[in-house]
N, C-alpha and C positions, 0 to 999 in steps of 0.2 A: 505612625511608626516613629522613633525618631533614625536620624541618620543615621549613617557609617564612621569611619577612621573617618580625619580632616586626615587627609591625603601630605595636609603644609607641616603637619605636627606628627607623619610617622617618618622615622632616620630609616635609612637603610639599613634592614636585620642582620644582625653578626654573629651567626650560629657559633656557639665553642666546638672546637676543633674534636674532631672525632678518630681516635683513634684505630686504623686496623689490626687483624691479627693476620694468622698466620694457618690457623686450621683450619682439616682440609679431610670431611666426612667420603667415604668410599657408598656407596651404595649401588646395590645389584653392576657393581663393578663400575659405574660412573661415577667420579671424582666432582666430588658436592666441596665448593668453596662457605664458609662459613665465617666472614673476618671482622663480627661483631658478635661472635658466642662469648664474651669477655662479660658483654654486659648484659647478659642472661644470670652473673652474678646478683644474690640478695644484695642491699644498699648496707643489707646493717653485718653483712659479713666483707664488703669491698671499699675500701675508703674510697680508692679511683670510680668506683661505677660511682657513690656517695654524689660524689663532687663531679661527675656528671649532670647526673641529675641536679641538684644545684643549679650547676650552669644554665641548665636548657631548664630549666623553670624561671632561671628570674630574666630569661631572652622571655619566655615566654608572657611572665608578668608584666617588664616592659613594655611590651605589645599592647597586652589588653588595658593597662589604664589610660592608655589613647583615646582607645574606645568609649563616645559618648553616648552611644546606647546602652553602657555596660550594664550600670546600675538597676535601668529601665525592666533588662532581661534579666535582674536575678532576679529581684523583686516579683516579677510575672513567674518565674518561675518557680518558687517562692511557695506560690501563689495554688497553682495548679497541683503543684505537688504535697502542699499540709494541708491531709486529711488523712484521718483514722486508719488503719487497714488492718486487717483479721488474717489467720493463714486460718487452712484450713485445720481441723482439729484430729487426731491420734489419739491414739487408743491401746495407752501403756498398763496391764494388768488391768486394775478394775479404775485406773484414772483418765481421762483427757485434758490432752493440753492442746495447746494456740500455740500463736505467735499473734503479737503486737507491736507495730507499728504507730508512735502520735501522729505522723505526717512528715516531719523531717529529721526522724532520724538517720544513719546511717542506714541499721539493718536493722530489723525485725526482732524482739526481743523474748 
């Protein structure tokens, strides 16, 4: 099996700053802080959340690119997942329908 990351190539990871808010919910008389509620907003509706996700992805990709075994695992997972699959048939009216995935589709169609 390939080796893990070469520690000499991995710089200290610096994560983007994540602001926290002052949202507090009260549940059964108990105040429960939810400082990251703003991150629950859909990235298509919030430029701030979209920018945060993009910054997090950049940090992740920068680290993953240092892994010597990344290509090996990518190829191996593709091998394991690349097989045709069918869902159970469902009767609608007088016809039967089923889902199918050719192997590497994100979801069955």
